[in-house]
TORPA-4810 file (N, C-alpha, C, O; in nm, 3 decimals):
<nodes>
NODE_1_-0.721_2.419_-2.572_-0.787_2.408_-2.693_-0.706_2.462_-2.806_-0.641_2.400_-2.890_X
NODE_2_-0.726_2.610_-2.791_-0.669_2.685_-2.869_-0.518_2.690_-2.922_-0.474_2.751_-3.020_X
NODE_3_-0.454_2.612_-2.833_-0.319_2.579_-2.864_-0.361_2.495_-2.983_-0.346_2.543_-3.096_X
NODE_4_-0.412_2.379_-2.967_-0.454_2.273_-2.996_-0.463_2.268_-3.133_-0.390_2.200_-3.205_X
NODE_5_-0.587_2.370_-3.185_-0.638_2.419_-3.348_-0.538_2.481_-3.367_-0.518_2.470_-3.488_X
NODE_6_-0.433_2.562_-3.309_-0.350_2.647_-3.376_-0.271_2.549_-3.444_-0.252_2.558_-3.565_X
NODE_7_-0.218_2.446_-3.366_-0.080_2.335_-3.433_-0.168_2.316_-3.524_-0.138_2.361_-3.634_X
NODE_8_-0.307_2.242_-3.511_-0.347_2.170_-3.619_-0.350_2.279_-3.762_-0.299_2.242_-3.867_X
NODE_9_-0.402_2.387_-3.751_-0.412_2.503_-3.841_-0.257_2.477_-3.915_-0.250_2.437_-4.031_X
NODE_10_-0.143_2.503_-3.837_-0.002_2.488_-3.900_0.013_2.375_-3.967_0.101_2.376_-4.054_X
NODE_11_-0.038_2.293_-3.954_-0.022_2.135_-4.033_-0.133_2.129_-4.128_-0.148_2.026_-4.194_X
NODE_12_-0.205_2.220_-4.142_-0.283_2.179_-4.249_-0.428_2.082_-4.215_-0.501_2.056_-4.310_X
NODE_13_-0.452_2.047_-4.122_-0.515_1.967_-4.072_-0.668_2.010_-3.965_-0.730_1.930_-3.896_X
NODE_14_-0.690_2.125_-3.978_-0.804_2.179_-3.860_-0.910_2.145_-3.938_-0.997_2.065_-3.903_X
NODE_15_-0.903_2.235_-4.104_-0.994_2.213_-4.186_-1.043_2.063_-4.208_-0.957_1.980_-4.240_X
NODE_16_-1.197_2.018_-4.191_-1.236_1.893_-4.223_-1.216_1.820_-4.112_-1.267_1.711_-4.138_X
NODE_17_-1.190_1.818_-4.048_-1.102_1.781_-3.906_-1.301_1.644_-3.883_-1.419_1.667_-3.907_X
NODE_18_-1.242_1.544_-3.839_-1.368_1.455_-3.832_-1.427_1.484_-3.689_-1.382_1.558_-3.601_X
NODE_19_-1.560_1.391_-3.690_-1.627_1.444_-3.551_-1.640_1.318_-3.517_-1.629_1.238_-3.610_X
NODE_20_-1.671_1.258_-3.363_-1.703_1.129_-3.351_-1.854_1.151_-3.430_-1.876_1.098_-3.539_X
NODE_21_-1.938_1.223_-3.369_-2.038_1.230_-3.446_-2.125_1.161_-3.577_-2.220_1.086_-3.599_X
NODE_22_-2.031_1.235_-3.640_-2.065_1.174_-3.786_-2.031_1.010_-3.805_-2.040_0.962_-3.918_X
NODE_23_-2.005_0.953_-3.728_-1.981_0.788_-3.760_-2.049_0.737_-3.682_-2.066_0.790_-3.573_X
NODE_24_-2.117_0.597_-3.721_-2.238_0.519_-3.631_-2.127_0.443_-3.592_-2.166_0.379_-3.494_X
NODE_25_-1.980_0.407_-3.620_-1.904_0.306_-3.557_-1.773_0.349_-3.555_-1.710_0.391_-3.652_X
NODE_26_-1.715_0.329_-3.379_-1.633_0.379_-3.331_-1.493_0.348_-3.427_-1.401_0.428_-3.441_X
NODE_27_-1.500_0.241_-3.477_-1.391_0.223_-3.638_-1.373_0.261_-3.691_-1.255_0.287_-3.715_X
NODE_28_-1.522_0.326_-3.798_-1.495_0.395_-3.867_-1.447_0.544_-3.845_-1.394_0.613_-3.932_X
NODE_29_-1.477_0.585_-3.704_-1.380_0.702_-3.688_-1.250_0.691_-3.649_-1.173_0.784_-3.625_X
NODE_30_-1.230_0.570_-3.642_-1.064_0.585_-3.603_-1.006_0.569_-3.734_-0.890_0.610_-3.736_X
NODE_31_-1.058_0.510_-3.876_-0.991_0.539_-3.933_-0.985_0.635_-3.990_-0.874_0.663_-4.034_X
NODE_32_-1.124_0.755_-4.026_-1.108_0.870_-4.057_-1.011_0.945_-3.964_-0.962_1.036_-4.031_X
NODE_33_-0.958_0.946_-3.830_-0.879_1.011_-3.789_-0.726_0.947_-3.851_-0.641_1.012_-3.911_X
NODE_34_-0.724_0.843_-3.827_-0.591_0.789_-3.929_-0.604_0.854_-4.084_-0.511_0.932_-4.103_X
NODE_35_-0.664_0.846_-4.161_-0.677_0.897_-4.291_-0.674_1.049_-4.298_-0.674_1.091_-4.414_X
NODE_36_-0.673_1.155_-4.190_-0.660_1.306_-4.200_-0.556_1.316_-4.135_-0.517_1.432_-4.125_X
NODE_37_-0.483_1.228_-4.078_-0.343_1.283_-4.018_-0.260_1.195_-4.089_-0.158_1.165_-4.027_X
NODE_38_-0.274_1.135_-4.222_-0.208_1.104_-4.360_-0.153_0.957_-4.345_-0.071_0.919_-4.428_X
NODE_39_-0.193_0.869_-4.244_-0.119_0.775_-4.218_-0.204_0.666_-4.296_-0.300_0.691_-4.368_X
NODE_40_-0.139_0.514_-4.263_-0.194_0.391_-4.348_-0.322_0.391_-4.226_-0.308_0.420_-4.107_X
NODE_41_-0.455_0.348_-4.300_-0.557_0.328_-4.216_-0.571_0.173_-4.179_-0.552_0.082_-4.259_X
NODE_42_-0.613_0.154_-4.026_-0.608_0.045_-3.947_-0.450_0.032_-3.894_-0.440_-0.001_-3.776_X
NODE_43_-0.363_0.047_-3.945_-0.194_0.088_-3.880_-0.221_0.088_-3.761_-0.220_-0.015_-3.694_X
NODE_44_-0.249_0.198_-3.716_-0.193_0.281_-3.583_-0.297_0.267_-3.475_-0.246_0.244_-3.365_X
NODE_45_-0.432_0.274_-3.476_-0.555_0.303_-3.410_-0.645_0.184_-3.376_-0.699_0.129_-3.472_X
NODE_46_-0.674_0.128_-3.226_-0.747_0.028_-3.215_-0.849_0.092_-3.109_-0.827_0.210_-3.085_X
NODE_47_-0.947_0.038_-3.048_-0.989_0.058_-2.951_-1.133_0.063_-2.950_-1.194_0.051_-3.057_X
NODE_48_-1.217_0.083_-2.804_-1.388_0.070_-2.847_-1.451_0.199_-2.810_-1.377_0.289_-2.773_X
NODE_49_-1.560_0.215_-2.816_-1.601_0.305_-2.810_-1.596_0.410_-2.659_-1.625_0.365_-2.548_X
NODE_50_-1.561_0.529_-2.680_-1.508_0.611_-2.574_-1.357_0.593_-2.554_-1.313_0.666_-2.466_X
NODE_51_-1.254_0.504_-2.622_-1.136_0.478_-2.581_-1.071_0.476_-2.754_-1.134_0.457_-2.858_X
NODE_52_-0.912_0.505_-2.732_-0.827_0.478_-2.862_-0.698_0.456_-2.825_-0.622_0.547_-2.791_X
NODE_53_-0.668_0.340_-2.829_-0.556_0.295_-2.816_-0.415_0.359_-2.966_-0.445_0.371_-3.085_X
NODE_54_-0.312_0.380_-2.921_-0.203_0.421_-3.028_-0.119_0.321_-3.025_-0.043_0.302_-2.930_X
NODE_55_-0.124_0.252_-3.123_-0.031_0.164_-3.134_0.052_0.158_-3.288_0.023_0.083_-3.381_X
NODE_56_0.112_0.214_-3.286_0.216_0.250_-3.405_0.257_0.139_-3.475_0.275_0.038_-3.407_X
NODE_57_0.277_0.130_-3.598_0.348_-0.010_-3.631_0.484_-0.045_-3.690_0.526_0.018_-3.787_X
NODE_58_0.538_-0.119_-3.649_0.692_-0.148_-3.665_0.753_-0.066_-3.754_0.678_0.020_-3.799_X
NODE_59_0.876_-0.064_-3.797_0.915_0.001_-3.920_0.933_-0.115_-4.031_0.979_-0.229_-4.019_X
NODE_60_0.890_-0.059_-4.124_0.959_-0.185_-4.233_1.119_-0.152_-4.232_1.163_-0.048_-4.184_X
NODE_61_1.225_-0.285_-4.310_1.310_-0.223_-4.377_1.357_-0.111_-4.442_1.463_-0.052_-4.425_X
NODE_62_1.244_-0.082_-4.536_1.276_0.002_-4.640_1.229_0.141_-4.611_1.236_0.233_-4.692_X
NODE_63_1.185_0.149_-4.498_1.143_0.327_-4.448_1.197_0.375_-4.352_1.197_0.314_-4.246_X
NODE_64_1.240_0.461_-4.361_1.336_0.582_-4.280_1.291_0.577_-4.152_1.168_0.579_-4.162_X
NODE_65_1.318_0.572_-4.050_1.295_0.583_-3.892_1.175_0.744_-3.925_1.054_0.765_-3.913_X
NODE_66_1.296_0.827_-3.970_1.204_0.962_-3.926_1.050_0.975_-4.008_0.969_1.059_-3.967_X
NODE_67_1.022_0.896_-4.112_0.885_0.872_-4.173_0.838_0.826_-4.073_0.726_0.878_-4.073_X
NODE_68_0.846_0.741_-3.953_0.733_0.674_-3.891_0.689_0.758_-3.790_0.576_0.757_-3.741_X
NODE_69_0.852_0.887_-3.737_0.823_0.976_-3.660_0.743_1.098_-3.699_0.650_1.147_-3.636_X
NODE_70_0.774_1.123_-3.769_0.698_1.219_-3.882_0.512_1.177_-3.861_0.416_1.247_-3.828_X
NODE_71_0.529_1.009_-3.907_0.381_1.013_-3.891_0.305_1.020_-3.783_0.194_1.070_-3.768_X
NODE_72_0.400_0.945_-3.681_0.374_0.971_-3.556_0.312_1.050_-3.486_0.202_1.044_-3.431_X
NODE_73_0.418_1.155_-3.490_0.392_1.298_-3.449_0.230_1.378_-3.478_0.147_1.428_-3.403_X
NODE_74_0.238_1.362_-3.600_0.124_1.401_-3.710_-0.018_1.307_-3.637_-0.112_1.356_-3.574_X
NODE_75_-0.004_1.228_-3.655_-0.126_1.127_-3.555_-0.167_1.191_-3.404_-0.277_1.236_-3.371_X
NODE_76_-0.057_1.180_-3.330_-0.075_1.277_-3.195_-0.121_1.393_-3.223_-0.241_1.411_-3.204_X
NODE_77_-0.063_1.468_-3.260_-0.131_1.594_-3.270_-0.309_1.588_-3.328_-0.394_1.653_-3.268_X
NODE_78_-0.336_1.521_-3.421_-0.479_1.482_-3.416_-0.518_1.416_-3.337_-0.639_1.398_-3.351_X
NODE_79_-0.450_1.338_-3.209_-0.521_1.271_-3.129_-0.574_1.373_-3.008_-0.681_1.370_-2.948_X
NODE_80_-0.458_1.466_-2.994_-0.454_1.544_-2.868_-0.584_1.659_-2.887_-0.656_1.710_-2.801_X
NODE_81_-0.580_1.681_-3.055_-0.740_1.753_-3.047_-0.835_1.691_-3.019_-0.898_1.734_-2.923_X
NODE_82_-0.898_1.542_-3.099_-0.961_1.470_-3.042_-0.989_1.459_-2.886_-1.102_1.490_-2.849_X
NODE_83_-0.906_1.423_-2.801_-0.939_1.417_-2.674_-1.002_1.535_-2.558_-1.082_1.537_-2.466_X
NODE_84_-0.942_1.596_-2.604_-0.963_1.824_-2.627_-1.123_1.819_-2.650_-1.211_1.846_-2.569_X
NODE_85_-1.140_1.765_-2.816_-1.284_1.769_-2.825_-1.372_1.698_-2.787_-1.482_1.752_-2.780_X
NODE_86_-1.365_1.590_-2.758_-1.453_1.433_-2.806_-1.446_1.375_-2.614_-1.515_1.293_-2.554_X
NODE_87_-1.335_1.460_-2.570_-1.348_1.367_-2.443_-1.328_1.217_-2.457_-1.396_1.141_-2.387_X
NODE_88_-1.258_1.178_-2.526_-1.215_1.036_-2.544_-1.111_0.992_-2.461_-1.028_1.079_-2.435_X
NODE_89_-1.090_0.873_-2.408_-0.984_0.850_-2.318_-0.901_0.782_-2.436_-0.935_0.743_-2.547_X
NODE_90_-0.741_0.782_-2.344_-0.649_0.786_-2.482_-0.546_0.682_-2.402_-0.516_0.701_-2.285_X
NODE_91_-0.507_0.595_-2.462_-0.370_0.531_-2.396_-0.259_0.445_-2.502_-0.304_0.399_-2.607_X
NODE_92_-0.120_0.428_-2.468_-0.010_0.364_-2.557_-0.045_0.242_-2.532_-0.080_0.226_-2.415_X
NODE_93_-0.049_0.147_-2.598_-0.052_-0.014_-2.583_0.128_-0.023_-2.542_0.231_0.009_-2.601_X
NODE_94_0.086_-0.102_-2.376_0.184_-0.120_-2.319_0.191_-0.082_-2.171_0.242_-0.145_-2.078_X
NODE_95_0.115_0.064_-2.170_0.098_0.137_-2.051_-0.030_0.057_-1.966_-0.094_0.119_-1.881_X
NODE_96_-0.053_-0.055_-1.992_-0.219_-0.078_-1.867_-0.171_-0.089_-1.751_-0.245_-0.079_-1.653_X
NODE_97_-0.041_-0.110_-1.741_-0.016_-0.094_-1.573_-0.002_0.024_-1.502_-0.010_0.039_-1.380_X
NODE_98_0.020_0.115_-1.597_-0.007_0.270_-1.566_-0.137_0.342_-1.499_-0.153_0.414_-1.401_X
NODE_99_-0.244_0.273_-1.628_-0.345_0.292_-1.571_-0.428_0.232_-1.515_-0.546_0.263_-1.529_X
NODE_100_-0.380_0.113_-1.423_-0.421_0.066_-1.303_-0.388_0.121_-1.189_-0.460_0.104_-1.090_X
NODE_101_-0.211_0.237_-1.183_-0.177_0.195_-1.079_-0.250_0.401_-1.017_-0.245_0.436_-0.899_X
</nodes>
């Protein structure tokens, strides 16, 4: 947990971190996590209460792949802390079979 907090602090993302208890709806919490990470709201996360799915958008022709990578890395850092803090389950879209095995 300390390592995750340190990494968030290095990125300037520890202060004002969204907590699940501050949101009545899970969808609002997902949008707050995306906003906190600085990515486009509604493009990266989906899920139901207690679960979050990471679903990065396809790169647009005008976007550098490094921008997508940097956004994904920042959001995954936010999610890592979220899972430690809130005990929320996490999965990548496409790994459903791995979850069943």
